[in-house]
N, C-alpha and C positions, 0 to 999 in steps of 0.2 A: 529667326530675324536677328536675335541677339549675336549668333554666330556670325551672320552675313555683316552687321555693322562692326563687330570686332575685326573681322578680317579686311573689310573695305576701308577702316580707319589707319591701318597699317600702310607706310610708305614703302616703297622697295630701294633699299640702300645699293651703292655700287659694289660690284663684284671684285673680289680681290685682284683679279687679272686686271680688270679696268683700272683699278687705283695703281697697279704695278706699271701698267703701260703708260698711264698719265705721268708718273713719277719718272719714268725714263724719258718722255717727250719733254719734260720740263728740263731735265738735265742736258739733253742733246741740244735743245733749241738754245739754251742758255750759253752752252760752250758755242754753238754755231754763230750766234749773233755777236757774242763776245769777240771772237776771232775775226770774223768779218769785218765789223766796225774797227777793229784795232789795225787789220792791215789797210783798210780803207784810209785811216788816218794817217798812217806810215807811209803810203803811196802818196798822199798830198806832201807830206813832209819831204820826201825823196824827190820832188818835182815831177811826178808822172802826170800825164794828162787826166782830166776828169774822167773821161770815158774808160781809160784804163784802169783806174781806180776802182770804178764801178765793176768793171770785169773781175777785178780780184774779189770784190766783196761777194759777187754772185757766186764766183769759182769756189771760195773758202766755205760758204753756206751749203752750197750743192755737195762739196766733198765731205761735209760733218752729217749730213741729213741721210739716214739709212732709208732711201726710197723703197726698198723692197720689203720693208718691215710689215707694212700693212697686209701685203700678199702673204707673207711667212705666217703671220698670227692667224689670218683667216684660214689658210690651208690646213695649218696645225690644228685649229679647233675643228674644222670641218671633217678632217680625216678621222680624227678621234671620236667625233660623233657617229661617223659611219662604222667604225669598228665597234664602239659600244651597242649600236643598234643590232649588230649581228649577234652580240651577246645579251641581248634583251633589256637593254637600258635605251629608252628613247629619250633624248635630249631636247628640251623644248627651246632652251636658251643656250647658246653656243658657249657663252662665257661661263655656264654653269659647270661645263666639264672640268674646267682647272680648279673651280671651287671646291669640287670633290676631292681632288687630290690635295689641296690644303686643308682638308677637315682635320680637326683636332678631336671633336666629340660627335658621336652620332646617337641621337635620342631616337629610339626605335619603339615602334608600337610593338605589342605582343602578337595579337591574334591575326593570323593571316600573312604576317611578315616574317616572324621567327618560328610561327608554327605553320602547319598545313592548312588552316581554316576548314579542316575536315573533321567535324566534332561528330562524337557518338557518345551516346549516354552510357556510361560505363559503371555506374552505381546510383542506386537509390537510397534514401534514408527516410524511414517512417516507423511508427511504432517502436521508436528507440533502437532500431537496428539497421546496419548498412548491408544491402542486398547487391549482387552483381546484375548488370545488364548484358545483352547480346551486342558484342562489339565486331564479331566477324560474321560475314554472309554465310549463311548455311551452317553455322555452328550454334548450337542452343547452350548459352550459358546462363540464361535468365533465372533467377532465384525469387522473382516477384510475380503475382498474378492477380486477376481482378476479383478473385474470390475474397481477397481480404477487403473488407470495406474502406478502409484508410487508403489502401493501394487504388481502390477504384475512384476515390475522391480525387487523389494526386493525379492519375492519369486523365481524369476528366478535366482538371484546371488545365493541364499542359495541353489538352486538346483544343478548348475554346480560347484560352489566353494566348493564341498563336496565330500569327497571320500567314506562316508558310504553306504552300501547297505543292502537290506533286505536279511535275510536267507530265502533259498527256503522252500515250504511246508508250508506257513502260511497264505494262501488265505483266510482261514475261520475265522482267528482271526481279532479283530478290530485293526486298525492301531497303535493305540498308545500301545497296548499290544504285538506287534510284536518284535521279537529279531533281532537285527541289527549286522553287522560286520563294526567296526569302533569305534572311540572314542565316549564317553558319548555325548559330545556337538554335534558332527556332526549326531549321531544317532537321538537327539532331533529335530535337523533342518529337518533331512529327514522325520520323521513322520509328522512334521507339513506341510511341503510342499507337502507330498503325500495327505494329506486330502484336501488341496486346489485344487490340480490338478484333484483330483477325481471329484471334483464339474464341472470340465470343461470336463469330459469324458476322461481324459487321466491319465498318470502315470509320476512319475519322470524318470523311465527308457527310456519312450519314448522321453521325453523332452531332456535328456541327448544325447540320440542316434542322434537326429535331429541336435543338437549343438555340433559337434564333437571337442573333446578337441585336441588343437594343442600343448601346453607347459604348465607346472606347476611349481611354486616355492612352494614347501611345508611349513607348518607352522614351524617356530621354535622360541625358547624362547628368541631370542635375537631381531629379526625384530618384532615378535607379529604379524604377518600377513600371509596370505595365498593368493596366486595369480594363476589364470588360464586364458588361452587364448582360445576362442571358435570360430569356423566358423559360422556366422549367416545364417540359412537356406535361400535359394532363393536369397541371396545377396553376392556379391563378397566382403564381408567386415568381419572384425575380432571383437569380443566382449571380452573386458578384464574385468574380475569380480575379486573382492577382498574382503576379509572378514578378521576380526582381533581385536585387542584391539581397542575399539571405539576412543580413543584419538589420536592412531597412524594412524588410517584410516582417521580422520578428517584432520589431519596434511596434508595429501596427497591431499586433495581436495581443489578446488578452486570455485567450484560451488555445488549447491545443487538442487535436483529433487523435485519441489513442484507441486503436481496436474499434473503431467507429464510434466512439463515445467522446463527446466533448467534455475536456477537463480544463478547469481554471488554471491560469498559468501566470502567478503573480511575479513581481520582479525578481525576488530571491528564491526562484523555484529550480528544483532539481532538474526539471525539464529543460530550463534554459541551460545550465550546465552541461547536460548531456548533449544539447544542441552544438554547443560551442565545442565540445570535444570532437563531435562527429564531423563539424565544419573545419576543425584544424586537421583532422586525418585526411579528409578527402582532398583538401586544398593542398596538403603536404605532399599528395601524389600529383601535385601539378594539374588537378582537375579544376575546370570552372564550374563553380557552384551556383545553383539558382534556388531560390526559396518559393515556396508555393503556399498559398492561403485562400480561404473562401468565406463567404457568408450568405446565409439565405436572409434575404431583405423582408422586412414586416410588410406583409400585404397590404395592412389597413394605411400605412404610410406612403408606400409605393406600390399602388395598385396597377394592373396591367393598363397600358396606355399613359402612365405618368411620364411627364415631359423631364426626361434627364438632360443635365446640362455638364459638359465636360469642361468649359471655360469657368463659370462660376458654379463649382462642383456642389451639387444639391443631394449628394447621397453619401452614406458613411464611407470613410476610408481609415477608420480606426476600430479598436475593439473587434477585429476579425479573429477567425480560428486558423491557427497554423496547421498545415497538413503534413508537409515535408520538404525533403531537399531532393534535387536530381544533379547529378554531377557528370560533367562531360569531359571526355578526354579529347584534347587536340594536340596530337603528336608534333615535337619540333620537326622541322624540315630537316632532312638527313645531312644537308652539307652546311648547316648554320653553325655548328660548334666549331668546325674548321674555319669558317669565315671569322668568326668572333675572335679565334686564337690568332689568325692573320692580322686582324684589326689591332689586337693588342701587342703583336710583335712590332706592328707599324708605328706605335706610340699613340694609336687612336683609343679614346675612352669610349666604350659602348654602354650606354645607359638605357634602361627599360622604362618607358613611360606607358602605363596601361590603366584602363579603367577597372581591372579585375581585383579581387581581394590580394592583399598583401602576401598572405601564404601561398595562394596559386602562383602569383607572379614570382615570389621567390624561388618556389620550386622549378618552374620553368626557367628561370633566369639560371639557377644552379646547373640545370640539364644542358643548357647550351654554352654554359662557360662564362656567362656575364659575370656572376659572382661565383667565388670559390670556396666560401666558407659555408656550413650548414647553419643557416640563419632562421630561427623560429621567428623573432621579432627584434631586430637591431633597430630599435626605433629612436633611443635617445642620441640627440645629435651629439653631445659631448662624450660619447662613448667611445673608449679606446679601441677602436677597430677599423679595417679599411672598408668594411662592408656597412651599408646602411640600407634599410628598407624603410621607405618613408610613406606613410598613408596620407591621402589627400586631406583627411580632417587635421593631422599634424601640421602639414604644409599651410594649411588655412591660417593658422596661428603664428606661423613664423614672419618676423620682419625681414626685410631686404638683408640686413647684417646677417642674421641667422642662417639664411639660405645660402648666402655667399661664403660663410664659414663652413657650411655642411660640404658644399662642392669643393672647397679647398682641402678640407681633412679627410674625406673619403674618396678612395679610388674606384671602388664599386658601389654603384647606387642604383636602386630600384625604387621608382615612384609608382604607387598603387592607387587604385580608387581615385584617379585625378579626373578633373574637369577640364574643358576646353581651355578656360581661362587660366587654370593652372599650368597647362602645358606651355602657354604663352609665357607664363611668369617664369617657368623653368629655363626656357630657350633665352630669355632675356638675361637671366642670372649667369648662364655660361657665357653668354657674349660679353656682359661686364667684366668677366674675368679675362676677357681678350682671346677667348676660343673661338674657333670658326666652326659653326655647329651645322650639322646635316640633321633633318628630321624626316622620319618615314611616318606615313600614315594613309589611312584609307577612308576615313569616315567624313562626314560632313563637320563633325566637331573637331577634325584636325585640321581644318583649313586655316584658322589663325596662325597656328604654330608653323604650318608648312610655309606659309608667307612670310613669316617674320625671321624665319631659319635663313642662314647665308645660303643653303641650298635645300630646297623642299623636294622630298622625294615621295610621289604617290604610286598606289599600287594600281596596275593596269587591269586585273581581272576583277578584284573584289573592290577596287576603289570608286567611291563616288564621283560623279562629274565634276561637283565642287572642288574636291580635293585635287583632282587632276588640274582643274583650272588654275588653283593656287600654287601647284608645284612648278618646279623648274626641270623635274626629270620624272619620267614614268617607267617603273620596273614592269615590263610587259609580262614578266612570269611570276609576279608578286614575291620574288626570291630574295631574301637579305644577303645572299652569297654574291648576288650580282652587284651589289653596292661595293664589294671588295674589288671587283673588277675594275669599276668606276674609279676607285681610289688609285688604283695602279695607273690606269689611263691618265688621270687628272695629273698626278706627280710626273708622269712622262712628258705631258705637254709643257709643264714648267720647266723640266729640264732641257727638253729640246729648244723651247724658245730661248733660254739661257744660252744654249749652245749656238743658235743660229745668231743671236745679237752678237756674241763673242767673236763669230766668224765675219759678220758684216762690218762691225766697229774696227777691225783690225786693218782694213785696207785704208781707213781714213787718214792714218798717219802717212802712207806713202802718196796719198792723194794731196793731203795738206802741205807736206814739207816742201814740194817743189815751188809753191808760191812764196814760202818763206825765204828758200835759198834765193829766189828770183829777185825778192826785195832786199834781203839784207847783204847777200854778196854780190848781187847785181850780175848774175850770169844769164845767159839766154835762158828762156822759160823751158823747164824740162818736161813739163806734162801740161797738156791744154785742158780746158774745160770740157769740150766735146768727148775726150777720152775717158774723162772722169765718170761722165754720164754713161758712156759705154760700159764701164765697170760695174757702176750701181744698178743701172737698169737692163743690163745685158748679161755679162759674164758671171756676176755675183748672185743673180737672181735664183736660177735653178739650183745651185749647190746649198744657198741658203734655205730655200723651201725643202730641198730634199733631206735636211736634217730633221724635218718633222716626221720622216719615216724610220728615224733610227730607232732601234729596239732598246727597251729599258737595260740599264746596267744592273747587275745581280744584286746589288743592296738596296735596290728601289724601296723594297717593303720592309726593309729591317730599320730604315732611317726613321727618326722622330719626324713628326709633321713640321712643317716649316714654321718659324716664328714670323708672323706678317710684319712684325715691327723691326726685326733684324736681317732676316733672309729675303733680301729684295730681288727682284728680277735682275735689275743692274745695280751692282754694289762696287764700292772702290776697288775691291781685289779683282772683279772683272775688267774694269776700267784700266787697272794697273797692268794687267797681263796684256790685253789687247793691244792698248796703246804704247805701254813704256817698255814692254819686252817684244812680243812677235812683230807689232807694228813697226818698231825700230829697225829689226832684221829686214822687214820687207823694204823700207824705205831705203836701207843701205843697198839692197840688191837693185833696186830701180836706178839709184845714183850711179852705182858701178857700172851698169849697163850704159847709162847716159854718158859717163865719162870715157867707156871704152870707144864708143861709136864716135864721139868728138875727137878723141886722139888718133883713132884711125883715119879720120878726115883731116887731121893736121891741127887741130886745136887741143893743145895740151891743158889739163887742168889748171894748171899756174895762169894760163892765159885768160882762161875763161872768167876769172874773177874780176868783176869790174868792167866786163867787155859789154855788157848789156846795152849801154848808151849808144855804142857805136853800131852794136848788131842790128838795132832796131831802127837805125837812122836811114830812112829811104834814099836819102841824097848820097850815101857812100857806096860806091860800087866797086871800091878797090881796098876792102878790108883785108888786111895780111893775117894769114895764120902763123903757127910756130915755125913753118918752114918757109915763110915768105910767099906762099902762094897768095893770089889775091881772089877775093870773093865778092861777087855781084850781090845785091840785096835779095834777088829772087833765088839764088843758089843758097844763100845763107837759110832763108825760110824753108827751103826744101830739105836742107839738113836738119833744122829745127823739127819741123813736123816728123821727119824720120824718127828723130830721138823721142817724140811724143808716143809715136807708135811702139818703139822699143821700151820705152817706160811702163806703157800699157801692157805690152805682151809679158814684161817681166813680172808686174803685179798678178797677172793671171797665173804664172808659173809658180810663184810664191804661195798664191791661194790654194794651189793643189794641195800642199802641205798643211796650210791652215785648216781647210776643210776636213782632212784626215784627223788632225790632233783635237778637232771640236766634237769628234763622234763621242767622245767619252770626258767625262771631267776628272775621273780617278782611275779607271781600269786602263791597262795598256792596249792599244790597237790590237794585238796578238790575242788578247784575252776576248775582246769585243768581236773581232772579226770584220771582214769586209763583205758583209753579206747585203749591206744595204744597196740594192742594185739601181735606185733612182740616184743615189749619191755617186756611185760609180760612173753611171751615164752623164751625170751632171758635170763631171771632171772631163769627160770625153767631149760634151757640149760646149763647155765654155772654151776648150782649147780650139776646138772647130770654129766658133763664132769669132774668136781672135783671129785666126788664120783667114777666115773669109773677110772680115773687115780689111786686113792688111793687103789681101792679094786680089779683091775683086777690081777689075778696071773700071775706072771712073769715080771711086770713092776717094781718090787722092784729089781730084777737083772738089767733088761734092763735100766731103767732110773732112778733107786735109789728113788723110791716114794713108800713109806711105808704104809700099813693100819694103821687107827687110830681108837681108841675106840670111841664110839658114844659120851661121853661126853666131848671130847677133840674138839668137832665141837661148843661146847656152849660158851666157854669164850669170842668169838668175839660178841656174840649177843647183850650184853648190849651197846657195843661201836656203832654197828650199829644202834641201837635205838637212841643212843645219838646224832649221826650225823644227824639223820632225824628231831629229835626235835631241834637241834641248827639251822639247816638251815630253818626250818619253822618260828622260832623265828626271824630270820634274815630277811626273806622275808616280815614278818609281819611288823617289824619297817621300813623296805624300803618302803612299799605300805603306812604306816601311815604317813611318814614324807618324801615326795618327794623333793628330792634335798638336803635332810639332810646329816649328817656326814656318815651315814651307807651306802646311796647311792653312795656318792662319794668315799668311800673306798672299798665298796665290790661289787658294781653292774657292773657285767662285760658285 
């Protein structure tokens, strides 16, 4: 209930991509409205009709707004989600895909995420000695047996204080290969005790049936122990059995079982020192250690039929007898060390947050590469080292400032023995430091941290329904390495959205500038509003979406994570390149084509300036061109609409080069290749659509798009080539001088 209220009290913040798109919309809306209103006022000042002024207003706003952006973003996210599903990452929230790419810190659970969640009892400790257990099916390595009275007691506790059961129909399989119902630790204990009982000709099930359970307190992450009370067969007495975190179990014990005899164990006892040495040794091998104790309850105080209560506990949980330890090995997943190394090279901090003992946690963290130093206990926050292993008890006493200092000063951190509340505190501390945090988890107790994180990642196999509900993404194979795939895909989305926006925005300049020249130079309108819509909703749409299919550039996983405050989706460098450089060349191409066609029909550029007033006057049917030919109003309009068509076609031609240069932000097209066939087809599609609009009979009347002579397609080609050469040179200089002026001014 506490965990549920903790999780439900957390609101969900906007995802980084939602923030970026909103930021872009604010910029583009501001520019569109500002330019639209400016032109509207200018039109009135220059004595235009109110209706014409409104047309300018609409035309400018339409030209500025990238209508295809919504489709592009949706396709980008959907495509990536589909790709990730094939790689065992199920995305519940589309926007979460990009969040993973922006991630700068991953807080990972240990069991089942970094490790295989296939636990086997590797060692036991009782009577002051560490003994091996069976870990390989069919191979007997076990050094302990039930003839030892202490071992018998230990195996009995592990049998009774355990809810795991074997699934039916597996009697032909070796015990270690059988599937169980229950969590991984209890399943490992069940297999170990089943092998021992088999030597005695009995089974775990028989032992449990003989020792009837009366009451139970289930394990929880606060107490870190599990207790049950059973009736001892043929005796009118109860046996209390307990297992849990060894240090918690030892704290509840005042005696210890040695060679079947109960010995007192005061605070400063050699037994406690030997326990600590064994615990350190087993934990140092990366094994998960559990402690076991028992107590025979007084038959006078707790007769058969006594009403035990697990809410208001009415039976002793102190002064118990410590019996021994069982240590389970849960090997790291084979591909986790490589995945952790990839995360580090991508500038992502991987932090382990686990409920296990610090020694076990540090050993596994060292195995998978999360920490590089051999740490026994680097607990002191002020210690001069990059690595810190922080116990939950230490974390409890830290202030916010202490925790912030710890995160700032240490690169490699392992948090051990943490509670759900502490997981949440750790996530919030990283977010305060401006990090974008991904959290992995599988248990109910992980749900608050999963919900609070920028992206919560739940486990599909071992994960509880609660954790899956709280998460944004589910790893279907429970494998940490799948997260690295997700990071790459998320970074690719951000890259490809940038490229798509850079491509879409470039054509805004050749769309807006005709209106500017129309008003300022008073020339006949070079491009109409209908043709602008053809570009934004027709020819530009497929190429813009096709950039979502672009493969990653080779440096995608060696870059640092993006800074959410500085590396925006749309920044001044992108605007400068799209509007101030490529857009200007495109506008020049459009005007060159416009002036060529006008000149070919008798109107030289010098004559066109200031001609608009007479050109648009319906009463003038005898307007003379540069050669004295007279033009009627209807003939002039046919020529004007032909120019609109030619300007539209010239934009399509220069957009060929634009989409090719937008394939990469740094690499040459020769390095990236032209293997994106969706993009290649998009170039053919936009050309075919332009030809269809120009040459389909009837569209000249319906949409005022007129057919062009073949050579009117050619004037824009040199400009298209110039754009490609210009940008290849820019990217060459950018690669040659990393961090130089070109990168600072043009790398978007």
